[in-house]
C-alpha positions as CSV (number, residue, x, y, z in Angstrom):
1,M,-103.3,-33.3,-8.1
2,E,-100.4,-35.1,-6.4
3,Q,-101.0,-36.7,-3.0
4,F,-98.3,-36.8,-0.4
5,C,-96.7,-39.9,1.2
6,I,-95.1,-38.1,4.2
7,Q,-95.6,-34.7,5.6
8,C,-93.3,-33.4,8.4
9,D,-94.6,-30.2,10.1
10,H,-92.1,-28.4,12.4
11,V,-90.7,-31.7,13.6
12,T,-88.2,-31.9,16.5
13,L,-86.7,-35.2,17.4
14,S,-84.7,-35.5,20.6
15,Y,-82.5,-37.9,22.7
16,E,-82.4,-37.3,26.4
17,N,-84.0,-33.9,26.0
18,Q,-81.3,-32.9,23.5
19,A,-82.7,-32.0,20.1
20,V,-80.9,-33.7,17.2
21,V,-83.4,-32.6,14.5
22,S,-85.1,-29.2,15.1
23,D,-88.2,-27.6,13.5
24,L,-88.0,-29.6,10.3
25,S,-90.8,-29.2,7.7
26,F,-91.0,-30.9,4.3
27,T,-93.4,-33.0,2.2
28,V,-92.7,-36.1,0.2
29,E,-95.1,-36.5,-2.7
30,E,-96.2,-39.8,-4.2
31,G,-93.7,-41.0,-6.7
32,D,-90.9,-38.8,-5.3
33,Y,-87.2,-39.9,-5.0
34,L,-85.8,-38.1,-2.0
35,C,-82.2,-38.4,-0.7
36,I,-81.4,-37.2,2.8
37,I,-77.8,-36.1,3.1
38,G,-75.6,-34.3,5.6
39,E,-72.6,-34.7,7.9
40,N,-72.4,-37.3,10.6
41,G,-74.3,-36.4,13.8
42,T,-77.0,-34.3,12.1
43,G,-79.9,-36.6,12.8
44,K,-80.4,-38.5,9.5
45,S,-80.9,-41.9,11.0
46,T,-82.9,-40.4,13.9
47,L,-85.2,-38.8,11.3
48,M,-85.5,-42.2,9.6
49,K,-86.7,-43.7,12.9
50,G,-89.2,-40.9,13.2
51,L,-90.6,-41.6,9.7
52,L,-90.9,-45.3,10.6
53,G,-92.8,-44.5,13.8
54,L,-90.0,-45.9,16.0
55,K,-89.4,-42.5,17.6
56,K,-92.0,-40.0,18.5
57,P,-91.4,-36.3,17.8
58,S,-90.9,-34.1,20.9
59,S,-92.8,-31.5,19.0
60,G,-94.4,-31.1,15.6
61,S,-96.0,-34.0,13.6
62,I,-95.2,-36.7,11.0
63,V,-98.2,-37.6,9.0
64,L,-98.5,-40.4,6.4
65,G,-100.6,-40.0,3.3
66,E,-104.0,-41.4,2.7
67,G,-103.9,-45.2,2.5
68,I,-100.4,-45.6,3.8
69,L,-99.9,-47.7,6.9
70,R,-96.5,-47.9,8.7
71,S,-96.8,-51.7,8.4
72,Q,-96.8,-51.3,4.6
73,I,-93.6,-49.3,4.4
74,G,-90.7,-51.2,3.0
75,Y,-87.4,-50.6,5.0
76,V,-83.8,-51.4,4.2
77,P,-81.7,-50.7,7.3
78,Q,-78.0,-50.1,7.6
79,Q,-76.1,-53.4,7.3
80,T,-74.4,-54.6,10.5
81,P,-71.9,-57.5,10.9
82,V,-74.7,-59.6,12.5
83,Q,-77.0,-59.0,9.6
84,R,-74.3,-59.9,7.0
85,D,-73.8,-63.2,8.9
86,F,-77.5,-64.1,9.1
87,P,-77.8,-67.9,8.7
88,A,-80.8,-68.0,6.3
89,S,-81.3,-68.6,2.6
90,V,-82.1,-65.8,0.2
91,W,-85.6,-67.2,-0.2
92,E,-86.2,-67.1,3.5
93,V,-85.0,-63.5,3.9
94,V,-87.2,-62.3,1.0
95,L,-90.2,-64.3,2.1
96,S,-90.0,-62.8,5.6
97,G,-90.9,-59.4,4.0
98,T,-94.5,-60.7,3.6
99,Q,-95.1,-61.2,7.3
100,N,-97.2,-58.0,7.8
101,S,-99.5,-59.0,5.0
102,R,-100.1,-62.4,6.4
103,G,-102.0,-61.1,9.4
104,W,-102.5,-63.9,12.0
105,R,-102.4,-66.8,9.5
106,P,-99.6,-69.3,10.4
107,G,-97.0,-70.1,7.8
108,Y,-96.6,-68.7,4.3
109,G,-99.4,-69.3,1.8
110,K,-99.4,-69.3,-2.0
111,R,-100.0,-65.5,-2.2
112,E,-96.9,-64.7,-0.1
113,K,-94.7,-67.2,-2.0
114,E,-95.8,-65.7,-5.4
115,L,-95.1,-62.2,-4.1
116,A,-91.6,-63.2,-2.9
117,G,-90.9,-64.9,-6.3
118,E,-92.1,-61.8,-8.2
119,K,-89.7,-59.5,-6.2
120,L,-86.8,-61.9,-6.8
121,E,-87.4,-61.8,-10.5
122,L,-88.0,-58.0,-10.5
123,L,-84.6,-57.4,-9.0
124,G,-82.9,-60.1,-11.2
125,I,-81.8,-62.3,-8.4
126,S,-84.0,-65.4,-8.9
127,E,-80.8,-67.5,-9.4
128,L,-79.7,-66.7,-5.8
129,R,-82.9,-68.1,-4.3
130,S,-81.3,-71.1,-2.6
131,K,-78.0,-69.5,-1.7
132,S,-77.1,-68.6,1.9
133,F,-77.5,-64.8,2.6
134,R,-74.1,-64.8,4.4
135,D,-72.3,-66.0,1.3
136,L,-73.4,-63.2,-1.0
137,S,-71.5,-60.1,-2.1
138,G,-72.4,-56.7,-0.6
139,G,-74.3,-55.7,-3.7
140,Q,-76.2,-59.0,-3.8
141,R,-77.1,-58.7,-0.1
142,Q,-78.5,-55.2,-0.7
143,R,-80.6,-56.5,-3.6
144,V,-82.0,-59.2,-1.4
145,L,-82.9,-56.8,1.4
146,L,-84.5,-54.5,-1.2
147,A,-86.6,-57.4,-2.5
148,R,-87.6,-58.1,1.1
149,S,-88.7,-54.5,1.6
150,L,-90.7,-54.5,-1.6
151,C,-92.7,-57.5,-0.3
152,A,-93.9,-55.2,2.5
153,A,-94.1,-52.0,0.5
154,K,-97.4,-50.8,-1.1
155,K,-96.2,-47.3,-2.1
156,L,-93.1,-46.3,-0.1
157,I,-89.7,-47.6,0.8
158,L,-87.2,-46.1,3.2
159,L,-83.5,-46.9,3.0
160,D,-80.8,-46.0,5.6
161,E,-77.4,-45.7,3.9
162,P,-77.9,-48.9,1.7
163,T,-74.7,-48.4,-0.2
164,A,-72.4,-48.0,2.8
165,G,-69.3,-50.1,2.3
166,L,-70.0,-50.9,-1.3
167,D,-67.6,-50.0,-4.1
168,P,-68.4,-47.1,-6.5
169,L,-69.5,-49.3,-9.4
170,V,-72.0,-51.3,-7.2
171,T,-73.2,-48.1,-5.6
172,E,-73.9,-46.6,-9.0
173,E,-75.8,-49.7,-10.1
174,F,-77.9,-49.7,-6.9
175,Y,-78.9,-46.1,-7.5
176,H,-79.9,-46.9,-11.1
177,L,-81.9,-49.9,-9.7
178,L,-83.8,-47.6,-7.3
179,L,-84.5,-45.1,-10.0
180,D,-85.9,-47.8,-12.2
181,L,-88.2,-49.0,-9.4
182,N,-89.2,-45.5,-8.7
183,R,-90.2,-44.8,-12.3
184,S,-91.5,-48.2,-13.5
185,Q,-93.2,-49.4,-10.3
186,H,-94.2,-46.0,-9.0
187,I,-92.6,-46.6,-5.7
188,T,-91.8,-43.6,-3.6
189,V,-88.1,-43.7,-2.4
190,V,-86.7,-42.0,0.7
191,M,-83.1,-42.7,1.3
192,V,-80.4,-41.6,3.7
193,S,-77.1,-41.5,1.7
194,H,-73.4,-40.6,2.0
195,A,-73.0,-41.1,-1.8
196,I,-73.4,-37.4,-2.6
197,Q,-72.7,-37.4,-6.3
198,E,-75.1,-40.3,-6.9
199,A,-77.8,-38.7,-4.8
200,L,-77.5,-35.4,-6.8
201,G,-77.6,-37.4,-10.1
202,H,-80.6,-39.5,-9.4
203,A,-82.9,-37.9,-6.8
204,D,-85.9,-35.6,-7.5
205,H,-85.3,-33.8,-4.2
206,I,-82.6,-33.4,-1.6
207,L,-83.0,-32.9,2.1
208,Y,-79.7,-31.6,3.6
209,L,-79.4,-31.6,7.4
210,S,-76.8,-29.7,9.3
211,Q,-76.2,-29.0,13.0
212,D,-78.2,-25.8,12.9
213,S,-80.3,-25.7,9.7
214,Y,-81.7,-27.7,6.8
215,F,-82.3,-27.3,3.1
216,Y,-85.1,-29.0,1.0
217,G,-85.3,-28.6,-2.7
218,T,-84.2,-30.1,-6.1
219,P,-80.6,-31.2,-6.7
220,L,-80.0,-28.1,-8.9
221,E,-81.4,-25.8,-6.2
222,Y,-79.3,-27.5,-3.6
223,A,-76.1,-27.4,-5.7
224,A,-76.7,-23.6,-6.2
225,S,-77.4,-22.8,-2.6
226,R,-74.9,-21.6,-0.1
227,A,-75.4,-24.6,2.1
228,G,-74.9,-26.9,-0.9
229,Q,-71.8,-25.2,-2.2
230,R,-70.1,-25.3,1.3
231,F,-71.0,-29.0,1.8
232,L,-69.9,-30.1,-1.7
233,K,-66.7,-28.2,-1.3
234,R,-66.0,-30.1,1.9
235,C,-66.8,-33.4,0.1
236,K,-64.5,-32.7,-2.8
237,G,-61.4,-34.8,-2.5
238,K,-63.2,-37.4,-0.3
239,G,-64.7,-39.4,-3.1
240,G,-68.0,-37.4,-2.9
241,R,-68.6,-38.3,0.7
242,P,-68.8,-36.1,3.8
């Protein structure tokens, strides 16, 4: 029997008493690959904050599965100009992902350094170890941030529009990379995405948010639904983006 990683039960998330996500219910099973899509302003990033425990629901509940702590969730945030210009080496950025596992011990020990090295190798970026993070390409930076998140993750990683600003080829490669991690490392993936075609082609499930409703199901179910057909029609001609 499959166990769940995240269970949202009639969740409403609000800003200044204004609901931005209303009465939302869905379950993410262990090993799932979920893409959250929808137009701007429909609460995708707000939902991500709720899943991370950074925003408390105004009603309903968000429950993590057995053995999952929020401190053990890997997270890849949206990139900002400040993050892109961060003055640190690749090694320092990836190693910082082990902070939660260190507890109160000062510095980084052998275990943390071995873990960081494993994640660099897993993502094929060991040769970037000594390079400055600010000097990397967009795709390289995202691999580094993903390696950092994997140092924290036990079972689950959350990503907020990780391919924003990347060219289509790099975006496709990143989706393949996540799929490989999902299948080979048994990591559950929950990702907010604007790359609709890639989401439909790789995800196990789609959560579509709109201003007044939502849809949760497989990519085929979503593509066949009325909500899916309307949204995909609007995306057509925009490079697969809303």
